[in-house]
C-alpha atoms as one frame of an Amber mdcrd trajectory, in Angstrom:
protein
 -32.920   7.088 -73.959 -30.032   9.244 -75.067 -26.743   7.648 -76.076 -23.180
   8.958 -76.108 -20.484   7.554 -78.328 -17.474   6.268 -76.318 -14.293   4.686
 -77.615 -13.338   1.282 -76.188  -9.959  -0.389 -76.575 -10.138  -3.206 -79.129
  -8.347  -5.686 -76.882 -10.776  -4.911 -74.012 -13.690  -5.260 -76.420 -12.445
  -8.727 -77.494 -12.085  -9.779 -73.818 -15.640  -8.639 -73.114 -16.859 -10.653
 -76.107 -15.427 -13.857 -74.616 -17.641 -13.616 -71.528 -20.737 -12.028 -73.126
 -23.883 -14.160 -72.843 -25.563 -14.956 -76.147 -28.810 -13.146 -75.262 -26.887
  -9.857 -74.727 -25.813  -7.605 -77.534 -22.293  -6.244 -77.217 -23.595  -2.756
 -76.473 -26.132  -4.018 -73.908 -23.555  -6.208 -72.170 -21.022  -3.368 -71.958
 -23.788  -1.171 -70.516 -24.613  -3.924 -68.013 -20.970  -4.247 -66.935 -20.591
  -0.499 -66.517 -23.757  -0.268 -64.420 -22.785  -3.275 -62.292 -19.310  -1.871
 -61.679 -20.735   1.541 -60.886 -23.135   0.141 -58.256 -20.350  -1.873 -56.643
 -18.153   1.207 -56.516 -20.940   3.176 -54.835 -21.387   0.435 -52.244 -17.646
   0.363 -51.544 -17.527   4.133 -51.163 -20.560   3.997 -48.857 -18.898   1.313
 -46.729 -15.682   3.309 -46.556 -17.581   6.442 -45.575 -19.506   4.575 -42.878
 -16.291   2.972 -41.612 -14.560   6.356 -41.442 -17.522   7.775 -39.563 -17.510
   4.785 -37.199 -13.780   5.034 -36.543 -14.032   8.762 -35.986 -16.923   8.326
 -33.578 -15.193   5.456 -31.771 -11.993   7.462 -31.397 -13.927  10.405 -29.996
 -15.769   8.153 -27.538 -12.519   6.548 -26.385 -10.916   9.956 -26.057 -13.821
  11.188 -23.954 -13.642   8.095 -21.739  -9.899   8.528 -21.257 -10.392  12.162
 -20.355 -13.193  11.240 -17.950 -11.038   8.564 -16.311  -7.989  10.791 -16.214
  -9.762  13.735 -14.623 -10.946  11.938 -11.432  -7.513  10.295 -11.027  -5.802
  13.651 -11.336  -8.221  15.142  -8.812  -7.636  12.242  -6.394  -3.857  12.469
  -6.756  -3.898  16.234  -6.236  -6.206  15.822  -3.246  -3.912  13.207  -1.683
  -0.835  15.336  -2.281  -2.563  18.270  -0.633  -3.870  16.369   2.375  -1.037
  13.850   2.944   1.316  16.520   4.177   3.524  16.107   7.247   2.909  19.012
   9.662   5.756  21.324  10.647   6.062  19.879  14.171   6.646  16.389  12.714
   9.016  17.439   9.922  12.101  16.056  11.782  10.597  12.562  11.440   9.547
  12.861   7.770  11.769  10.049   6.484  10.669   7.550   9.115   6.987   8.483
   8.783   7.087   8.021   4.998   9.021   4.754   5.320   6.475   3.340   7.755
   3.571   4.493   5.562   4.996   2.568   2.585   5.192  -0.769   4.439   2.166
  -0.466   6.726  -0.725  -2.866   6.249  -4.400  -2.000   6.117  -6.012   1.220
   4.941  -3.930   4.009   3.428  -6.773   6.487   3.029  -6.716  10.172   3.939
  -8.512   9.387   7.190  -5.926   6.741   8.102  -3.170   9.287   7.427  -4.823
  11.888   9.690  -5.248   9.335  12.474  -1.579   8.354  12.308  -0.467  12.003
  12.454  -2.628  12.457  15.572  -1.101   9.341  17.192   2.467  10.531  16.490
   1.705  13.771  18.308   0.311  11.858  21.297   3.620  10.033  21.735   5.593
  13.273  21.779   3.110  15.003  24.099   2.868  12.205  26.682   6.377  10.764
  26.395   9.092  12.100  24.094  10.381  11.933  20.536  12.628   8.980  21.404
   9.617   6.733  22.045   8.010   7.846  18.768  11.175   7.063  16.807  11.450
   3.646  18.487   7.867   2.832  17.509   8.351   3.985  13.911  11.539   1.919
  13.601   9.802  -1.139  15.038   6.900  -0.728  12.594   9.266  -0.348   9.631
  11.268  -3.444  10.601   8.131  -5.512  11.139   6.366  -4.508   7.927   3.161
  -6.052   9.306   1.772  -3.275  11.494  -1.445  -1.597  10.391  -0.673   1.456
  12.483   1.098   2.955  15.494  -1.106   3.923  18.431  -0.427   5.125  21.937
  -3.050   2.722  23.352  -1.295  -0.347  21.930   2.102   0.865  23.107   0.900
   1.408  26.693  -0.998  -1.884  26.755   2.076  -3.851  25.658   4.349  -1.927
  28.050   2.015  -2.475  31.017   1.651  -6.196  30.283   5.425  -6.558  30.131
   5.851  -4.791  33.482   3.225  -6.967  35.163   4.831 -10.124  33.794   8.218
  -9.440  35.368   7.119  -7.613  38.567   5.829  -9.799  41.504   2.290  -8.748
  42.331   2.578  -9.946  46.021   5.507 -10.158  48.473   7.024 -13.627  48.918
   5.529 -15.363  51.974   8.038 -17.087  54.293   7.347 -20.539  55.652   6.392
 -20.463  59.373   9.252 -22.859  60.267  11.832 -20.836  58.425  14.541 -19.545
  60.785  17.004 -16.874  59.915  20.574 -17.776  60.863  22.368 -15.219  63.041
  26.015 -15.627  63.990  25.416 -13.924  67.361  22.998 -16.681  68.380  25.744
 -19.291  68.070  28.683 -17.421  69.633  27.606 -18.422  73.126  28.032 -22.092
  72.239  31.699 -21.692  71.337  34.450 -22.743  73.911  36.126 -19.931  75.858
  39.496 -18.742  74.757  42.643 -18.823  76.998  42.422 -15.093  77.496  38.849
 -15.395  78.732  39.756 -18.244  81.125  42.743 -16.281  82.528  40.607 -13.212
  83.050  38.069 -15.227  85.032  40.858 -16.784  87.204  42.266 -13.360  88.018
  38.836 -12.183  88.887  38.362 -15.077  91.310  41.858 -14.589  92.792  43.089
 -17.952  91.680  45.819 -16.797  89.237
């Protein structure tokens, strides 16, 4: 075994002597302390290196997950922005359509959007824009509608008409008699003019 001469501070050497076991020589104990400290330092460096590697790997994994999550969301948002567009013929009602869409209940998918656009056009085609606006306003005020459809509108309108329109003419009771003034004139006493006219006619007056 080769040895190298190394200077050690006297104060440090005295401190080492206070903890040196009796079976160790001073040189052997100093060698033991150096080796023990060296091994501990290697272990610490190894732990630090592993921790750095772990943190780096974890950060990369989290970054990849965030990118993976972000990409589908961006695609969905772009897809919705592309497809949830109000057609040119319904542009005059953009504000009301968007307001109703915000408060409507039920599904708000692309398919639901397309169905609503189709229903809005049905109202204008069969009736007029006034009816469509009335329905949109009613849906916005309610805040509980899941959609606006022509079928529901006509069903409610027809039921209302039937409720307040008699389905059959009113039948009169058989003993009911209509009062006519002409039927009772003959029962009235004759006037003086009528009596005088009859007397002249008979040659009495």
